[in-house]
C-alpha positions as CSV (number, residue, x, y, z in Angstrom):
1,M,50.6,133.5,92.4
2,D,53.7,132.4,90.0
3,L,57.1,132.2,91.8
4,S,59.8,134.2,90.4
5,L,62.3,132.3,87.9
6,L,65.0,132.2,90.4
7,Q,62.7,130.5,92.9
8,T,61.4,128.1,90.5
9,F,65.1,126.8,89.8
10,L,65.8,126.7,93.5
11,M,62.6,124.6,93.7
12,L,64.0,122.4,91.0
13,F,67.4,122.2,92.5
14,E,65.6,121.0,95.6
15,M,63.9,118.5,93.9
16,I,66.9,116.7,92.4
17,C,68.9,116.9,95.8
18,V,66.3,114.9,97.3
19,V,66.4,112.4,94.5
20,I,70.0,112.2,94.9
21,V,69.8,111.6,98.6
22,F,66.9,109.2,98.1
23,A,69.0,107.4,95.2
24,Y,72.1,107.4,98.0
25,L,70.2,105.9,101.0
26,F,68.4,103.2,98.6
27,T,71.5,102.1,96.8
28,R,73.2,101.5,100.3
29,S,70.1,99.7,101.9
30,R,69.6,96.0,102.2
31,F,66.5,96.2,100.1
32,F,68.5,97.5,97.2
33,L,70.6,94.2,97.4
34,E,67.5,92.0,97.5
35,V,66.0,93.7,94.6
36,L,69.7,93.2,92.7
37,E,69.2,89.4,93.5
38,H,66.0,88.8,92.2
39,H,64.8,87.7,95.5
40,P,62.9,90.1,97.6
41,L,61.0,88.9,100.3
42,V,57.3,89.9,100.4
43,S,57.9,92.4,103.3
44,T,60.5,93.8,101.4
45,Q,58.2,94.3,98.5
46,I,55.7,96.0,101.0
47,I,58.0,98.4,102.7
48,L,59.3,99.4,99.1
49,V,56.0,100.1,98.0
50,V,55.6,102.4,100.8
51,I,59.2,104.2,100.4
52,F,58.6,104.8,96.4
53,G,54.6,105.7,97.6
54,C,56.0,108.5,99.8
55,L,58.2,109.6,97.2
56,S,55.3,109.9,94.7
57,I,53.3,111.8,97.8
58,Y,56.9,114.4,97.7
59,G,56.3,114.8,93.7
60,L,52.7,116.0,94.5
61,S,53.6,118.0,97.2
62,S,56.4,119.8,95.7
63,G,55.0,121.1,92.6
64,V,56.2,124.2,91.3
65,T,53.9,126.9,89.5
66,F,55.3,127.4,85.7
67,S,53.1,129.8,83.4
68,G,49.9,129.7,85.4
69,A,50.1,125.8,85.7
70,T,51.1,123.5,88.6
71,V,54.2,121.3,87.6
72,N,55.0,118.1,89.8
73,I,56.9,115.0,89.6
74,R,54.2,112.4,91.2
75,D,55.1,109.7,88.4
76,L,58.6,109.6,90.0
77,G,58.0,107.5,92.8
78,P,56.3,104.7,90.7
79,I,58.5,104.9,87.6
80,L,61.7,104.1,90.0
81,A,59.6,101.8,91.5
82,G,58.5,99.7,88.6
83,L,62.0,100.3,86.5
84,T,63.9,99.1,89.8
85,C,61.8,96.5,91.6
86,G,58.9,95.1,89.1
87,P,55.3,95.5,88.5
88,Y,54.0,94.8,91.8
89,V,56.0,97.6,93.5
90,G,55.3,99.8,91.1
91,L,51.7,99.3,91.1
92,G,51.6,99.6,94.8
93,A,53.6,103.0,94.8
94,G,51.0,104.4,91.7
95,L,48.1,103.4,93.8
96,I,49.3,105.5,97.2
97,G,50.4,108.5,95.1
98,G,46.8,108.5,93.3
99,A,45.3,107.9,96.5
100,Y,46.8,110.9,98.0
101,R,46.1,112.8,94.6
102,L,42.6,111.8,95.1
103,S,42.4,112.9,98.7
104,M,43.6,116.6,97.5
105,G,40.7,117.1,95.1
106,G,40.5,120.0,93.1
107,S,39.4,120.0,89.4
108,N,40.5,117.3,87.0
109,V,41.3,115.0,90.3
110,M,40.7,111.8,88.3
111,A,43.0,112.5,85.5
112,A,45.8,113.5,87.9
113,A,45.4,110.3,90.0
114,I,45.3,107.9,87.4
115,G,48.6,109.1,86.3
116,P,50.9,107.4,89.0
117,V,49.1,104.0,88.9
118,I,49.8,103.9,84.9
119,A,53.2,105.1,85.1
120,G,54.0,102.5,87.9
121,L,52.4,99.6,86.1
122,F,53.9,100.3,82.7
123,S,57.4,100.8,84.2
124,G,57.0,97.4,86.3
125,L,56.3,95.7,82.5
126,I,59.6,97.4,81.1
127,Y,61.4,95.9,83.9
128,L,60.0,92.4,83.3
129,F,60.5,92.8,79.4
130,N,64.0,93.8,80.3
131,K,64.2,90.2,81.9
132,R,64.3,92.0,85.4
133,E,67.7,93.8,84.9
134,L,68.2,97.6,85.5
135,L,68.0,99.5,82.3
136,S,70.8,101.8,81.3
137,T,70.3,105.5,82.3
138,K,69.9,106.3,78.3
139,R,67.3,103.8,78.2
140,A,65.5,104.5,81.5
141,I,65.2,108.4,80.5
142,I,63.9,107.4,76.7
143,F,61.2,105.0,78.9
144,T,60.5,107.3,80.9
145,I,59.8,110.1,78.2
146,I,57.2,107.6,76.6
147,I,55.3,106.6,79.9
148,E,54.9,110.4,81.0
149,S,54.0,111.1,77.6
150,F,51.1,108.6,77.6
151,V,50.2,109.4,81.0
152,S,49.8,113.1,79.7
153,A,47.6,111.8,76.7
154,V,45.3,109.6,79.2
155,A,44.8,112.7,81.1
156,L,44.0,115.0,78.1
157,I,41.4,112.5,76.9
158,I,40.0,112.6,80.6
159,R,39.9,115.8,80.9
160,A,38.4,116.0,77.6
161,M,35.4,113.8,78.6
162,G,35.2,115.6,81.8
163,G,34.3,118.7,79.9
164,S,37.7,120.6,81.3
165,S,37.7,124.2,80.0
166,S,41.4,124.3,79.4
167,S,42.8,123.7,75.9
168,V,44.8,121.1,74.6
169,W,47.5,123.0,73.7
170,T,47.7,125.0,77.0
171,V,47.8,121.8,78.9
172,I,50.3,120.1,76.7
173,V,52.8,123.5,76.9
174,N,52.2,124.5,80.4
175,V,51.9,121.0,82.3
176,A,52.7,117.8,80.1
177,I,56.0,119.2,78.6
178,P,57.4,120.2,81.9
179,M,56.4,117.4,83.9
180,I,58.1,115.1,81.2
181,V,61.0,117.2,81.4
182,L,61.6,117.0,85.3
183,T,60.4,113.6,85.7
184,S,62.9,112.5,83.0
185,V,65.8,114.1,84.4
186,A,65.0,112.8,87.7
187,V,64.7,109.3,86.4
188,G,68.4,109.9,84.9
189,V,69.9,111.3,87.9
190,F,68.2,108.5,89.7
191,S,69.9,106.1,86.9
192,F,73.2,107.7,86.9
193,I,73.6,107.3,90.7
194,V,72.5,103.5,90.7
195,H,74.7,102.5,87.6
196,N,77.8,104.6,89.1
197,L,77.4,102.3,92.4
198,L,76.9,99.2,90.7
199,N,80.0,100.0,88.4
200,E,82.1,100.7,91.9
201,R,80.8,97.6,93.4
202,K,81.8,95.7,90.2
203,T,85.3,97.1,90.3
204,Q,85.5,96.4,94.1
205,R,84.5,92.8,93.7
206,E,87.3,92.5,90.6
207,K,90.1,94.0,92.6
208,E,89.3,91.9,95.7
209,S,89.4,88.6,93.2
210,L,92.2,89.9,91.8
211,E,94.1,90.5,95.4
212,R,92.9,86.9,96.4
213,E,94.1,85.8,93.0
214,M,97.3,87.2,93.4
215,A,97.7,86.4,97.2
216,R,97.2,82.9,95.7
217,K,99.8,83.1,93.5
218,D,102.1,84.7,95.6
219,A,101.8,81.9,97.9
220,E,102.3,79.5,95.3
221,L,105.6,81.4,94.3
222,Q,107.0,81.2,97.9
223,I,106.4,77.3,97.6
224,A,108.1,77.3,94.0
225,A,110.7,79.2,95.6
226,E,111.3,76.9,98.4
227,I,111.3,73.7,96.2
228,Q,113.6,75.7,94.1
229,K,116.0,76.6,96.8
230,S,116.2,72.9,97.8
231,F,117.7,72.2,94.4
232,L,120.5,74.4,95.3
233,P,123.4,72.8,97.4
234,E,122.5,73.8,101.3
235,T,126.4,73.1,101.9
236,I,128.8,72.9,99.2
237,L,131.1,70.0,98.9
238,Q,134.9,70.8,99.5
239,I,137.6,68.4,98.5
240,D,141.4,68.7,99.1
241,G,143.3,71.1,97.2
242,F,140.2,73.3,96.3
243,E,137.7,76.2,97.8
244,I,134.5,76.3,96.3
245,A,131.5,78.7,97.3
246,G,128.4,79.7,95.5
247,T,125.1,81.7,95.5
248,S,122.2,82.2,93.2
249,I,119.8,85.2,93.7
250,P,116.8,85.2,91.6
251,A,115.2,88.2,90.0
252,K,111.7,87.1,90.8
253,E,110.4,84.9,93.4
254,V,111.6,81.7,91.3
255,G,114.0,81.9,88.5
256,G,116.0,80.0,85.9
257,D,119.7,80.1,87.4
258,F,121.1,77.2,89.1
259,Y,124.6,75.7,90.4
260,D,125.5,72.4,91.4
261,V,128.6,70.7,93.0
262,M,128.2,66.9,92.7
263,P,129.0,65.0,95.8
264,F,130.9,61.6,95.6
265,E,127.6,59.6,95.8
266,V,126.4,60.8,92.4
267,I,129.7,60.9,90.3
268,P,131.3,57.4,90.7
269,F,134.6,58.7,90.1
270,N,137.4,58.9,93.1
271,K,137.6,61.0,96.0
272,Q,139.9,63.5,94.4
273,R,137.3,64.7,91.8
274,V,134.2,66.4,92.0
275,G,131.7,68.0,89.3
276,V,130.9,71.4,89.1
277,M,128.0,72.9,87.2
278,I,126.4,76.3,86.7
279,A,123.5,77.2,84.4
280,D,121.5,79.9,83.1
281,V,117.5,78.9,81.5
282,S,116.3,80.9,78.7
283,G,113.4,82.8,80.1
284,K,112.2,84.1,83.5
285,G,109.8,82.7,86.3
286,V,108.2,79.7,86.9
287,P,108.4,78.3,83.0
288,A,112.1,78.8,83.7
289,A,112.2,77.4,86.9
290,L,110.5,74.4,86.0
291,F,113.0,73.9,83.0
292,M,115.8,74.4,85.3
293,A,114.6,71.6,87.3
294,L,114.2,69.0,84.6
295,S,117.5,70.3,83.1
296,R,119.6,70.0,86.7
297,I,118.1,66.5,87.1
298,V,119.1,65.1,83.7
299,I,122.4,66.8,83.7
300,R,123.2,65.2,87.2
301,V,122.1,61.5,86.2
302,S,124.0,61.8,82.8
303,A,127.2,62.8,85.0
304,T,126.7,59.5,86.8
305,W,127.0,57.5,83.7
306,F,129.6,59.0,81.8
307,S,133.2,60.1,83.2
308,K,134.0,62.6,80.2
309,S,132.3,65.8,80.8
310,S,131.7,66.1,76.9
311,E,130.1,62.6,76.7
312,A,127.3,63.6,79.7
313,I,126.2,66.9,78.0
314,A,126.0,65.1,74.6
315,F,123.8,62.4,76.4
316,A,121.7,65.0,78.5
317,N,121.2,67.5,75.3
318,P,118.7,65.4,73.4
319,I,116.8,64.4,76.3
320,I,116.2,68.1,77.4
321,S,115.8,69.2,73.8
322,R,112.9,66.9,73.2
323,D,111.1,67.9,76.4
324,S,111.7,71.5,75.4
325,K,108.4,72.3,74.0
326,T,108.4,76.2,74.0
327,G,111.5,76.6,72.4
328,M,113.4,76.9,75.7
329,F,117.3,76.3,76.2
330,V,119.8,76.3,78.9
331,T,123.4,77.6,78.8
332,V,126.0,75.0,80.9
333,F,129.3,75.2,82.2
334,Y,130.0,71.6,83.5
335,C,133.7,70.7,84.9
336,V,135.2,68.4,86.7
337,L,137.8,69.2,89.2
338,D,140.9,66.7,89.8
339,N,142.9,67.2,92.7
340,T,145.4,64.2,91.5
341,A,146.1,66.0,88.2
342,H,145.4,69.6,89.3
343,S,143.1,70.5,86.3
344,I,139.8,70.8,85.2
345,T,138.2,68.8,82.4
346,Y,135.4,71.0,81.1
347,V,132.6,71.2,78.3
348,N,131.3,75.1,77.8
349,A,127.6,74.7,76.7
350,G,127.1,78.2,75.4
351,H,127.4,79.7,78.7
352,N,129.1,83.4,79.7
353,P,133.0,82.2,79.4
354,P,134.4,81.6,82.8
355,L,137.3,83.7,84.2
356,L,140.5,81.8,85.0
357,I,142.9,84.0,87.2
358,R,146.4,82.9,87.3
359,A,148.1,83.5,90.6
360,G,150.3,86.5,90.2
361,L,148.7,87.4,86.9
362,D,146.1,90.5,86.6
363,V,144.4,89.1,83.4
364,A,142.2,86.5,82.9
365,E,141.8,83.5,80.8
366,E,138.1,83.1,79.4
367,L,137.1,79.5,79.2
368,E,135.3,79.8,75.7
369,A,132.3,77.6,74.5
370,T,133.1,74.0,73.2
371,G,129.3,73.9,72.0
372,I,125.6,75.3,71.5
373,A,123.4,75.7,74.3
374,I,121.7,72.7,75.6
375,G,118.1,72.1,74.2
376,A,118.7,74.3,71.1
377,M,119.6,71.2,68.7
378,D,119.1,67.4,69.0
379,D,122.3,66.5,67.6
380,A,124.8,69.2,68.6
381,P,128.5,68.4,69.1
382,Y,130.2,69.0,72.6
383,E,134.1,69.5,72.8
384,Q,135.7,68.4,76.2
385,K,138.9,70.8,77.2
386,E,141.1,70.5,80.0
387,V,143.3,73.1,81.7
388,T,145.8,72.6,84.3
389,L,145.9,74.5,87.6
390,A,148.2,75.7,90.1
391,S,147.9,76.8,93.6
392,G,146.4,80.3,93.7
393,D,144.4,80.4,90.9
394,L,141.0,81.5,90.5
395,L,138.0,79.9,88.3
396,I,134.8,82.4,88.5
397,L,131.9,81.5,87.2
398,Y,129.0,83.5,86.7
399,T,125.6,84.2,84.7
400,D,124.8,87.2,82.8
401,G,122.8,88.7,85.7
402,V,126.2,89.6,87.3
403,T,128.0,91.4,84.2
404,E,124.4,92.8,82.9
405,A,123.5,94.3,86.3
406,V,122.0,97.8,85.8
407,N,122.3,101.0,88.0
408,D,119.7,104.1,87.8
409,K,122.0,105.4,84.8
410,E,121.1,102.1,82.9
411,E,124.7,101.2,83.0
412,M,126.1,97.5,82.9
413,F,128.5,96.3,85.8
414,E,130.3,94.3,83.1
415,I,133.6,92.0,83.3
416,P,135.9,95.1,83.9
417,R,134.4,95.8,87.1
418,L,133.9,92.1,87.9
419,M,137.8,91.5,87.3
420,D,138.6,94.6,89.6
421,I,136.8,93.4,92.2
422,V,138.1,89.6,91.9
423,L,141.8,91.1,91.7
424,A,140.9,93.2,95.1
425,S,139.7,90.3,96.8
426,R,141.8,87.6,95.6
427,S,143.9,86.7,99.0
428,L,140.2,85.9,100.7
429,T,138.5,82.8,100.8
430,A,136.5,81.7,98.2
431,Q,133.1,82.6,100.0
432,E,134.5,85.9,100.8
433,I,135.4,86.7,97.3
434,V,131.8,85.4,96.4
435,D,130.6,88.4,99.2
436,A,132.5,90.9,97.9
437,I,131.4,90.3,94.3
438,I,127.8,90.3,95.3
439,K,128.3,93.4,97.5
440,S,129.7,95.4,94.6
441,V,126.9,94.4,92.3
442,N,124.8,95.4,95.1
443,D,126.3,99.0,95.5
444,F,126.7,99.3,91.8
445,S,122.8,98.8,90.9
446,Q,121.5,100.7,94.0
447,N,118.6,99.0,94.6
448,Q,117.7,99.0,90.8
449,P,115.2,96.2,90.1
450,Q,117.1,93.6,88.3
451,Y,115.8,91.6,85.3
452,D,118.0,88.6,85.5
453,D,119.1,86.1,88.0
454,I,122.5,86.5,89.4
455,T,124.0,83.3,89.9
456,L,128.0,83.1,90.9
457,M,130.7,80.3,91.7
458,V,134.3,80.9,92.8
459,V,136.8,78.1,92.9
460,K,140.1,78.9,94.4
461,V,143.2,76.5,94.0
462,R,144.9,75.9,97.1
């Protein structure tokens, strides 16, 4: 007796749900992993034959009556077995389904029993033809339609040879087409679930690989940061007549700013003189850090050979320029503090002008550039200048990370704010002035991410 239309749809929905559950369980089993690796054990293949054979039996048992004919998805198990596991599993599952159909008896039993066998064998051959890879969902549906159409044609021939009384048109309309549609939809659902899982696993593997790579790079950056910190003075050399303090805060793990106070062992002057340097490399991150290391070493060595600041920078410039393959350069302010003469001689190679604030005055002199950035041009000239100092004078050396620090309103810290905090703390020690400036910058930026390194030095004349 025909089922009602609602009951028919409910049974079809039940079939699809079974396929979904089967796909979910199968794709999360160890058998599926062996299939994906193309090396399933013989025992695994036997188990898969039984599993997909049972799915074929379910397809035969769960048929629905449509227009007076029984429609089922008996070929689903063998087709899925062949397309995912190869011809042996597909043929085995088909034989189980065919044997079960034979046991059911009835008219046209041979035509019905041969279908699962053909479907499993042909699906397995398609698997081999596709180089043992899973078909896309679209291609799986297309090949299922082709296989089922061929199976239906063979069944019609066997029916005709057996003297079936049913007309060809009746069989095609009432049986063949509904079975082709149902089986194709079920294969499409199964294939979609499988490929969705494969994409999830691929995404997960890529995520894990990316996380491992990021962890490795983070570890390397931490090492690089420690190495870079070793380039900065652990303790700042102090000489009579001056207080010197400094700090450097990279925007990333490693940065391109640096500062240095040359000890007496490095600069062969007398004990009343010391070299002070602050620099800012163009660029960010590891490349800037590497260029910083090169620039620092070259300038330090140059300073040991030349007593004049201009000669030291002029000698270092072409060396750094020739090694700058990527067009990077470094701005440098290099000076020699002289306690005997109470003066500084300096070269400003394209760096932010340091602020010289005289004792008792509320304005600053800017020590402007006396040449272009190092590394920009091989034969660039550099002029040396001298400034006389008095007790209480302050010299503020900084990189643009200080004045260009931004807050949540995208406002910059800028020189007026720097001057305000310096004037308010001028009675403090050099280190306390550095701390006050850094605190003021942090309060202003309100933990906004900064895009440039912050480096600062304060020289206070006693």
